[in-house]
N, C-alpha and C positions, 0 to 999 in steps of 0.2 A: 351201833346207834345209839346216840346220848341219852342219859335217865330223862332230861326233859321231853326229847320227843317219844320215849318209851312211854313216857305218863300221860303225854297228850292224847296218843292212840289209844291207852287203855281206859283212860277215863271218859272218854265221848266228848273230848274238848271240840268245840266249833271248828278248828282247824287239822281236826283228825284225819278226813280224807285227803287233805294236802300234804299233811306229814306222811301219809302211808305212800302218795305219791312220789314223794321226795325221796323217801327211803328205797321204793323200787325202781327210781332212775326214770319215772313217766314223765314225760314234757308236762309241763304247767301250762294252763289257758289263760286267756284275757280275765276270765271271771274268776280262776285262783287269784291271780295278782289283785284285784279287786278287792277281794275278801280280805288279803294278807292286808293291804292298805287300810282297811276300815277295823281290823282288830287292834284293840287296846293291849293285847298280851306281848309285849315287845322283847320278853324273855323268850317265848317259844319262837318268834320270828327270827331272832338272833339264833338262838340254837340249830332252827332249820337252816339259816344261811351257812352257819359254820359247819354244819354236817356237808353241806353242798361243796363247802371250800374244802374240805377234808379228801372227799370223794375224788373231786375233780383232780387236786394234788398229787394222788396215787402214792401207794407204798413208800414209806421212808422220807416222803416231804409233807407230811400232813401238816406240821408246824412250821414249814417255810413261809416266810414273809420276803418279799425281794425289795432291793433298792438299787439305784443306779448313781454313779458318782459324774454328775453331769452339771451342764449351765443352760440357762437361757440366754437367747442373744435375740435381740429385736432391733433390727437395722435400721428402721423408720417407724414412726406411730402417726403418721400422715395416713388419712383413710379418706376416701370418697364417700364412704358409706356413713350415715347417721343414725345407728341402731341407738335406741333410747336407752339402753341400759348399761351403754360403754361409756367408760371413763376415760379409757386409754387414749380415744380419740376423740373425744369431745369437741365438738365444733367451738365451745366458748373457750378451750385450751389451745386453739390453732398457733396463737402466738408463740407457743412453747413447741410446736411440731419440730420434729428433727429428722433429717435422712443422711444416715453415716455412709461416708466414702467406703469403698472396697477396703482401701488400706485401713481404715478405722475398724471395719469389722474384722479382718484380719487381726488387728492390735489387740481387741477385745479376746479373739478365739485364743491367741497367745497366752493371754494372762489367764484363760481357764485352762490351758494345757499346763502353765506352769503349778498350777493347783492340784494335777494329777487328773482333771476329768478324761472321761473317755468318751462323752457324748455331748454334741450340742443340740439343743431343741430350739431350732430358729423359726419364729415367726414375726409378721409384721403387719402393718396397715397396707390398705390396697392403694399405692401410690404410683400415679402414672410415671414418676420420676424412676421408679425400680420396675424396669421391665425384665424381659426374660434375660436379655443379654448382659443385664447387670447382676442377676442372680445365678447365671451361668459362671460369670467370672468370680463371683464371691465364692461358689462352691470349688470352681477351680482352684483358686489360691490356697483355700483351707485345706483341701486335699494333696494340694501340691506341699505345702509348710508343714502340714501336721496329718500325715497320712493315717494315723493311728485313731484317728478320732472319728466317730460315727455321726453323719450327719442325718438327724430326724429333723424334716423341714417342711413348710409349706402345707397348711391345711387345703382342705377341697376348695374352700373360699378363695383362697390365693390362686389355686390352680385355674378355677374357672375365671377369675379375674385376668390372668395371664392369657389364658386362651382366647378370650374375647379381646384384648387388648392387641394382641399379635395376630389375630384373624386365623388361628390355628385350632385343630381339636384337642381335647384334653388329652389324648392319648400320645400325640406328637410333643406338646409340652412336656410330659412327663418323661416320655423318652429322651428329650434333649437334657432335662436335669439329671435323670439317671446316669447318663453319658458321662456327665462330670462330675459324679460324686454323690448324689442323692442316694441315702441308704434306707429310709423309710419313712413314713408320713404320722404327725400327730394327728389326732382325734377332732380339733377344735373348730368351731364354727357351725356345730349341728344344731346348737341352741335347744329349742323343742320343735320339732318337725310339724305340729299342728298350724296350719296356716291363720286361724283366727288369731291366736297369740302373736304369731310372726306380724300380724297388720297391727294389732295393737301397739307392740313395741317397734314398730317400723323397721322390721327385718326384711328388706328387698332381696338379699343376696342368698345365692345357692339354696333353693327349696330342697326339700327330701329327694325327692327323685334325682337331682343333680348330684346332691351329696354322696347318694348310694351309688350313682353311676360313677362318678370319678373313683371312688374308695375300690369299686368293683374293677375298674381299670387298672389299678394301681396293683391290685391283688393279683390279676391275670399277667402282669408283668415283673411280678417277684416281689412286689416291696410289701412288707409286713405295714400295717396301720393300726391305730387306735381310733376308739371313736367316744363320743362324751355326750352329755345331756346336762343343761342349765337350767336349774331351777329358782323358783323365787322371781318369775317372770310374769306373773297372773296364770299360770297352766292350774290345770286339774290334775288329780291322780290319773284320771283315764287318760290324759294328754301324755303324761309320763308312760304309762304302760304302753300306749299305742305307738310311742317312740322306740321304746326297747324292743318290741315286737317287729317293727321294721328292720332295724338294725340286726334281729335274730334272724329274719328272714333273707337279709342278704349276705349274711354269714353262712347260711346254708347254702346259698349258691356261689360263692366264691373264695369264703374259708381262709381268708388274709387277715380278719381282725383279731389283735393280739389281746386287748385289754379294752375295757369298758371305764369310764371315770364320771361318775356323777360330780357334776359342779353345783356350786352356791353363787348366786350373784350377790354382788357387793353395791351399794348403791350412792356412796359419795360421787358428788361430781354428776349425778343425774337427776332428772325431774319426776323419778317413777316412783318413790318410796310410799307417797301416800296411796297409791293406785293397788300395790302389790302385798301381800303377805310374805314377811320373810319365814322360810322355813324353819321350823323347831329342830333342836339335836334330835328329838326322836324320829321326826319325818326324814331327817337327814340318814339317820342309820337304817330306817325302813326303805330308802331308796339304794343304800348298800346290800342289803340283804336280800331284797326282792329282786333287784338286778342280778344278784348271784343265782338265784332260785330259778328265774325265767328265761335267763339269758345262758341257757345250759350249754351252747356251742361257743362260748366266749372262753378261752384259758383262764384269763385272769381279770379280777375287779381290783381298781385300785381307789383306795383311800388317800385322796391328793392331799396331803398335810398344808400345802399353802392356802388351800381353800378351806377346809374343815377346820383348820386349827390343829397344834399338835395332840391335845388332849382327846379332840372327838375323834380324830384320825386314828390313835392308840385303840380306843373303844371300837371303833368300825371293824376292826381286826377280827374281833368277836362275832361280828354280824357276816362275815362271808368275803370280806376284802382280802387280798395275799400280797398287796404291794402298796408301797408308801411314796412312789415315785422317787426322787433323788436328792442329793445334796443342794443341787439347784443354782447355787450362787446367787445373783442378783434377778429377782422376778419383778416385771413392770407391769403387765396387765392387770394382775388383781391388786397390788398394792396400790395403784393408782385409783383404784375404787375404794379402798379403805380398809382391806384386809390389815390384820395387826399380827399376823404370822411373823416369825423372823424371817429376813431375807436370805439366810443361808444355815444350814445345818452341818456341822463338821462329820464327818464319816463315822467317828467313834461316837458321837452324840445321836447320829441315827441309829446305830447298833444298840444302844442303850435304851432308847425308846422302844424299838422292836421288842428285845429281850425282856423289858420291865412289863410289857402287856402280856407276856407267856408265850412269844413266838422265838423260832431262830432266824436271826438276822441271815440274811444270803445276798451277796452283791451279785448282782447281773450284768451283763453287757444290755444292748438295747431291745434285742431280740431273744432277751430271756435264757441265752447261754450262761450257765453261772462262772462267774468268775472266782469265787471263793464262798465257803460257809464261814462264817464267822466263829471265831473260838469263843465267844461271848453267849452263854448259854442262857436260855428261857427261864424267866423267874415266875411262878406261878401268883396271878394277882386274886386274892380272895375276896376281894369287894365285889358287893353285888353291882348290877347294871344299874338299879335305880340310885346306889351311892354313888357312883362314878357321875353319871348324868347329873346330879345334884352339885357335886364339885364342879362340874363345867359349867353350869348355870343355864 
């Protein structure tokens, strides 16, 4: 038990009973999560998240932080949906919409392969020109020419769209994609499950029960998947907690989620900035810590550096996150909305960022098999959380 948690329990701290639950491995409740969000003791919340992370990691891996050598591939940005928070497929930008040929997708994949990537993260807009046959050919060609690359592709939103487009079941679509090379699924498209928030943000796609159903089917077919949550779109803390609990419930049933990824909305190119409150760095750190504490059946929590920015992602590692995603290559979706993070991090730079935050860099494959433990060793950071937050601004 960390000194901070010991002090909290011994001193009658307002979170002492929650700290005792965390130490004992007792599952937290909705009310516990509300109290954690309401607390101003960021140090204690971080310490609880860090304790839970170490316990989940297991002996010998307490300081492991994972990353992958990957690239993002977006074959089309045309989308029939018009979610208000999305700049990537903004209707005002339709003149800039693109749809790549199968050959162009393969060309981009080859470029990534030449840089040494071992995973392609492929998602795109909902485009009637990109039907199931198109994506089958994309997967078939990539796996034929680049068989060593793992294809993590298609959000639940895309699976729902393809099923409706083809008049097929979700399972039939997934089975056909698996047959030509689909290896796992990302977690995008969950946004916030609350229907009132979704109505305000004009999110018509993939309500909670459909998202969970598709991921459950994927799990039963042997696919590992991730899950996400998008903040800064007028949601309440209770909305976030309920979102996490629905995912926790699905994980209890089918067990195939690998990682939970809290995401932050960016507003460039949208008309919602005046209606929403941008999450503060402290709130984003609470999302990381509380998800680690509440979602006890998820193996990993990701501090997605593209979304959080490099410095905040480093700090999030002390709040329960054990993954920083990957080297990525060019990322389009978040940068279209105004993210200022780098477009790519070289492998040695990624390892230095993890080590300088006090953790052991570990390269993984998509499904968390260890490829190599880095020779770069952790360096203890003695700055306080408050000082590090102040630098981030």
